[in-house]
N, C-alpha and C positions, 0 to 999 in steps of 0.2 A: 374494776372491771371483773367480770365472773368468768375466770379462765376456764371453768368447766364446761362452758357452752362454746369455745371456740374449738373448730374441727379444722384441722390443716391436713389437705391432700398433699402428700409428698411429691407426687407426680406433677399436679398442677404448680406447686412451688418451684420445681426443678425446671418445667418449661418456662415459667415466668423468668427465673433467674437467666436461663439461657438467651430467651428473646432480648433482655437486658443487655447482655454480653455483646450477642450478635449486632444490635443496634449501635453500640459504641464501636464495634470494630468497624461497621459499615461506614459509619460517620468519620472515624479517623482515616479510612481508606479514600474517602471522597474529597476531591481537590477543593470545591465549593459548593455551596447550595445553588449558586447562579448557572453553574455547569450541569447541575442535575435536573434543575427546573427551569427548562428553556420555554421561550414563547413559541406557540404554535407558527409553524412556517407553512406557507402554501406556495407549491412549485408547479412549473408547467414544464414538460418535456421540450428541450431545445434540440437535442442530437441523440443518436442511438446507433448500436450495431448489434443485431441480434444473432448474427454469424449463421443465419439459416439458407445459407447456399448449399449448392451440391458439395457431395465429399471430395476431398482433395483439390479445392479451388484455392489460389492464394486469396489473402485479404482484400475486400473490396478497394479498388484504387482511387475510387471518389472519396474514400474515407481515410485510408492509410497509406503511408509511404513507408519505405525501408530504410534503416540506418545499416551500412555495411561495414564491414571492416573487424581488425582486430584490436585487443588492448584495453577496449571498454573506456576510451575517453579519459585516460588517466586513473582508472580503477583498476588497473594491473589485472584484468580479468583474462582468462585462459582461452576463451572460445574465439572463434570467428564469426561474426555475423553474417547471415546470408539471407537471400530471398527464395531459396529452394522450397518447394512444397515439402520436401523430406524434412524441413525445419519449422516451416509456419505454412498452415493451410486449415480449411474447415473439415469437419468431420460429417457423419451421416446423422448425427443427433443434435445439431445445431450448435456446436461448439467450435471456437478457435483453438486449434491445438498449436502449441509451440513446444518444439521437440529438441532437447540437446542431445547430440549422437557424441559418441567417443569412437575414434577410429585409430587403432593401433599402428604406431609408425616408429620408426627409428631414428634418433633415441629416445624421444618422447611422444606420448599420445597427442592426436589432433583433435580438437572439441570443435563443433559448429552447433550454432544455435541462431535465434532470430530476435530482433529488436524493430518493433513497429511503433510509429507515431503519427499524430495528426498535424504536425506542423505544416503550415502553409493551406491547409484544408479545414481545419476547425480550431477555433480557440474562444475561450470565454473568461470573461471577468466576473467573478463570484458565482454562486449558485450550489448545487449538490452534484458532485461527481462520484458515481458507484460503478462497481463490477461485481459480477458473481462468478466466483473463481474457485476450482480446485487445484491445490498447489503441490508441487514436487517435494522430494524430501532427499537429505544425505548430505554428508559433509561435502563442502564446497559447491553446493547448490544455491543459487540466489535468484529468486523471482522477484519482480517488482512491477507495481502499478503505481504510476506517479505523473507528476505535472511539472513543466519547466516555462519559465516566464517567457513569453513570444517575442519579447525584445532582446532576447541574447543575440550575440554577434551583430548588434546594432549600436548606435551612438547615442549618447545622452546630450543634454542642451549644451553642454560645453564641449562637445565633439569629442568625447572620451569613449572608449570602447566599453560596452557594460558588462558584456562576458558573464561567467558563472564565478562566484556565487551571487553577484550583484542582481543578475535577473531574477533570483529566488528559485527555489525548489521545494515542492511539496511532495514528500513520498507518502501515498495514501496508504500503501501497505509493500513492506518488504520483509522478506523471511531468510532467516540463516538456517540452511537446511540440517544442520547439526541439531537443532531445536524446533522439530517439526509442530510444536504445540504453542509456540509464540510468534506473534508478528510485530512488527514496530510501524508506528506512524511517526513521521520526522519532517522536520523543516530546515532548510538550508538558505543562508543568506550572508551578507557581509558582516563578519565578526563572529558568525555561528555556523561554520560549515564543517565538512569532513567529520573527524572524531570531536569536534567542539558544537556538533549540530544538537538542536532542541529536539528530544524524542521520547517516546513512551511505549512501553510493549503492552500486548494485551495477549494473555495467556489462557488457553482452554483447559479445564478440569475433566480428566480422564477422557480426552479426545485428541484427534491432531488434525491439522489443516489439510494433510494429503489423503484423509479417508472420506471427504465430503465437500461439498461445494459451501462457500460462505460469501457473504455480501460485505465488501470492504467500501467505504464511503467516507467523504468528507462533506460538510457543510461548511461554506466559506463566504464570511461576509468582510466587509472594510476592516473591522477590527477584531477578527476572530477566525480561527479555523477548527471546527469540531470534527472530531474523529470517532467513527463507528465501525463495530464489527456486528453483521447480524442486527442491525438497528440499536445496538447497545452502545451507548455513548461512554467512552472511556478516556477523553482527553479533550482539552480545550487549550488551543494556544493563542495567546494574544500579544499585542505590542509590549506589554509589560514583562512577559516570559522570556523574550530573546534578548540577546546580548550585544545587539547591534541594530542597524536600521531595519526597519519593518518594510519590507518591500513587496507587501501583498495586498497593496490596495490602489495601485496607479495603472495597472497594464493587464491584458489578458495573458493566460496560460494555455499550452497545448499538452496533449495526453501521449504517454510512453507507456508502453508495455513490453518487457523483455524477460528472458530467462538466462541469467549469466552462469558460467562455470568458473568458479575461483574468483579471486579478487579481494581488494582490501577490507571488504565487509565479512569475508567468510574463510578466508585463507584458500588452500587448494583442495581439490577431491582427494580421495584417498583410495586404496584397493578394495575398501568396503563400499563405496559408494556405486550404486546400481546404475547402468546405463542401458538403454535411452531413457532420459528423464521427460516427463511431459507435465505441461501446464495447461490446464483446460479452461477456457474463459466462454462462460455461458452468454454472456452479454455486457456491453458497457454502455452506461446511460448518464446523460448529462441535463440537469434541470436548472430553471431560471427562476429565482423568487418572484411571485407576483406582487 
């Protein structure tokens, strides 16, 4: 080989090497090729709420009901969930607004917020569930968009109470307000609930979930649940990944949206946590695969 005729552009070489390194890192961070190269899916809208009611209206009673009370159903949350329009209502911009309020009392502060659900009004097995949300932030702040098995509080074929986590829970999005750039997508079931749940986070680079709206979604089939942020697929959970029975293939689920203050997931708010806190929901949409 005549070396005198070989011309090496250092910049081209460096860019080529960087591309190779980047490709290796990307491949290492990718769960599986099958997760990244999904078949084309075709969906039809089956249910939605665009929250285009007049300002200060309560959520549409044909689509949502309230869950009321304190404690967060075993989560040790600090707030009391109410149906007051101070805590949950629509605004003039087409958003649902869930507001967590702090009221100074002696000896402890009182917190109020809201939790709305579609139980008894809408439920579906499989499909795409998505919402466009701008999240709050701060220590002790815990917003969530999630699903619960509609067979909760019913009996199985052997006349045993199903309850949680046997009914199944799919957390499409939840955020620990101390980390405003990271959300998690999680499943809970028998053998993998609470601290043993199957979960994965998705972090933003040089951005936070409280500064703009983002679309959080799952696409759910008989043997998979795919997790998305802004249509970026970041995780697939399958029966092989759970450590107990797969309970996401035999019954419908209903939708929940709430803004908690304190709880097992986030601990409590601090003196540096600003109030009131607001969670803005532009829309919630559900699709069925054709």
